N, C-alpha and C positions, 0 to 999 in steps of 0.2 A: 610068801616069797619075802626074803629080807631085802633091806634097802641099804647101799652104802653111799656116802657123800665123799667125794674126793675134791680137794682143792688143788689148783695147778694141774687140772686133769688132761690137758690137751697135748702135753709133750712130755718126754723123758720119763722119770719114774711114775709120775702121776698116770700118764697114758698107760704104762705097763701095768699099774694097778688096775685101771679101768678095763683092760683086756682080760686080766686074770679073773676079776670079780665077775664080769659078764659071762665068761666062760664057765664059771662056776654056778651060774643061775641067779646072781643077785641083781635086783633092779638098781639103777644108778641114779645119782644126782651129780652132774658134772659141773664144776665150778672153774671158772677162769675169766680172763678179760676179754677175749676174743669171742664174740657171739657167734659169728659166721663159722669159725673153726669149731666151736662147741656143737652148733646144730649138725655140721658135717659128721663129728665124731659120734654123736648120739644116733644118727641115723645108720652109720655103719655097723655099730654095736648091736642096735636092735635087729638089723636084717640078718647079722651074722649069728647071733645067739638068741633071738627071740625074746630078749628082756625088754623092759621098759626103761628108757634112759630119758631123763629131763635135764634141762640145762638151766643154769643160773650164772649170768654175767655179773662179775663183781671184781672190783679191785680193792684187794685186801690192805693196801697201803692208804686206804681212806676209811673214815668213820662210817660212811654210807655203805660201802662195800662190806665191811665186817657185820654191820646191823642187819643187812640183807641176808647173810648166811646164818647168822644167829637166829633170826626169825624162823628160817626154814628148819633149823636143827630143834627149835622148840615146838614145832607143830606135833601135837600130841595125837592127831588123827591120822597122820602120815609119819610114823616115827622112822628115825634113822638108826640102824643097828650096828653100822660100822662107819666110823669118821676116820679119814686119812687126811691129816693136815700136811700137805706137800708143797703148797705154794712157797716160793722163795726166790731169792736172786742174790748175785754177787756184785761188788763195786770193784773196779779196777784201780789199783793205786794203793800206796801205804797211808798209814795214819797221818792225818793233816793234809794229805793230797786229795781226799775225798771231800765234796762238799758236805756240809753238816746236814742239809736237807736230805741228802741220799743216805746218810747213816741213819737218820731218825726214821726214814721211810723203811729200812731194813728192820729196825727194831719194831716198828709197827707190825710188819708182815711176820716176822719170825718169833716174835715174843708176845706182843698184845693180841694179835689175831689167834695165835695158838692157845693162849690163856682163855680168851673169851669164847672161841668155838668149842674147845674141849669141855668147858663148863657148860655151855648151852647144850651140848649132846649128852653129857654124863648125867645131868639131873634126871632126864627121862629114863636113861638106861638104868640107873639105880633103882627108880621105882619099878621097872619091869624085871630087875635083877638079871639082866643080860645085855651084852653089847661089848663093843670094843673101839679103842682109839689107837691109831698109828700116828705118831708125831714124827715126821721125818726131820732128822737131825743131820749129822756128818761126823766123819772121824775127825774133822776140824775141831770138834768139841774138846778134844783131848790133847790138843797142841796149842802153844801160845801164838795166836795170830789174829790180831785186831778185832774189829766189831763182828765179822762174821763168826770167827771161831767162839767168840764170847757169847753171841746170841745163841748159837747151836749148843754151847754148854749149858746155858740157861734151859733150852728145851729138854736136854737129857736130865738135869736135876729136877725140873719142875715134874716131868713125866714119871720118873722113878718115885718121887715123893708122893704124887697123887695115886700111883698105883698101890703104894704101901698103904696109904689112907683108906683106899677102897677095896682092901683085901676082904675076901669073903663076901663081897657085894653082888658077885656075878658079872662085874665089869672089869675087863682087862685093858691096861694101857700099856704101850710099849714105844719106847723111842728107838727109832730105826737110823742107824749110823752107817751109811755107805761110804765108800771111797769115790774115786774117779769113776764116773759112769758116762758111756758115750751118749750124750744128749745135746740139746741146743744150748746148755747153760753157758759154757764158755764163750761160744760165738756171740750170744746176747750180751755178755759182760765185756766183750772185746778182749778177752784173755786168749793168749797163745798157748797151745799145748804141745808144741814140737818137743819141749825138754821133758815131758812126762813119759816114763819108761813103758813099754807096751804091756808088761805084766801088771801095771797098776790100774789098768782099765777093766771095767766090769760090765757084764750085760744087763740091761735093766729088767728083762724078763726073768732071768735066772736070779737076780737080787730079790725080786717080789716073791718068788717061789720060796726062797729061803726065809724071807721075812714072815710069810704067812705060816709057815711051819714053826717059827719061833713064837708067833702070837698065839697058835693053837697049844703050844707047850706052855703058855702061861709067863713067858719071859717078859721082863720089863725093859731089857735092853738087847738090841739085836745088831751085832756087827756081822753082816751075812756074808763072809768069805773067809777062808782059812788064812789067805795072804794077809789080810788086813787084821785079822785077830792076832797073828804073829807080830805084825808091825806095831799095833797098839801095845801088845805086851812088853816089846822092846822099848817103846816110847816111855813106858813107866820108869824105866832104868836109866834112859839117856838124859844128860843134862838138859835143861829147859832151853839154854842158849843155843844148843845144837839143833834142837826141834825148830826153833824160830828161823834158823838159817835154812832148814830143809823146806819150809813152807814158803819162805821167801823165794826160793829158786823155782818152786812149782806153782807160783801165782798166789795171790791174795786168798783165793778160796781153795781149801783142801778137801775135795770130795763133793761133786756137783749133784744136783738134782736133774 
C-alpha cells in the first residue's frame, strides 16, 4: 500500500486531499500545527477507510518544523510515494502594511519549505523510479499582487522546472493553481469575502478530483476549473495594471487554500 504525506492537512484543500487519498486506499502522514486536530482527523480517516494514518505536528514557518518533515520524507524504510505541499497562509494588507516578520514567515512556508520538502521526497522517489509531488500554488501566481502572488509564482516556476529536469525519471511533479475555495483560509487571515462573486468559489473535493486526474495525465500545471482557465487566459491579454486592481478589490490573496 502506498503512502501520501500532506502538509496543511487538517482543513481546506489539504483535508480534501486526505479524504480523497484515504478513500483511494493510501496510507497517510498528516502534517499540521494542531496536534489534537491531527489525531482526530487520523482516527476518522482510519475508521472510515481502514487505512493507516500517522500524524506529524510541525510548524513549517520554523527551521525545526521543516527539518522534522524532511526527516520523515527521507525515511527509506517507510517511503512516501506522494507528497502534497499544501501548507500556506495569507496576510491581510498591502505592501508596507504587513510586518516584515510576517512576510518572511510566508516565504519560509511557501518557498523554503516547498523546496526542501520536495527535494527530500524526490531523492528517494527517483531511486525507486516512481512517485509524485503536488505543490499547491494559486492563480495568484499569474497576477501582480504582492508577496503572496510572488511566492506562488515561485512555486509554479520551481515545480515546472523540476518536472522538466526529472522527465523520464518516473517521478511526476505538478503545481496546482486553484482560485477561491471555500475553506478557513480567509477567516484565518482576517479577510472579508463579501465582494467575491459566487461563481468564483470552488468546491475543495471537486478541485482535488480534477487535480488528481491532471497528475495522472502527467501535467506539470493544473488549473482545475474551466472558469479559472478562461480567466487566466484572459489575464494574459489584460494590462497588468488592470489585474492589480482586480486583486486589490478581491483581497490580498487571490485563490485560497
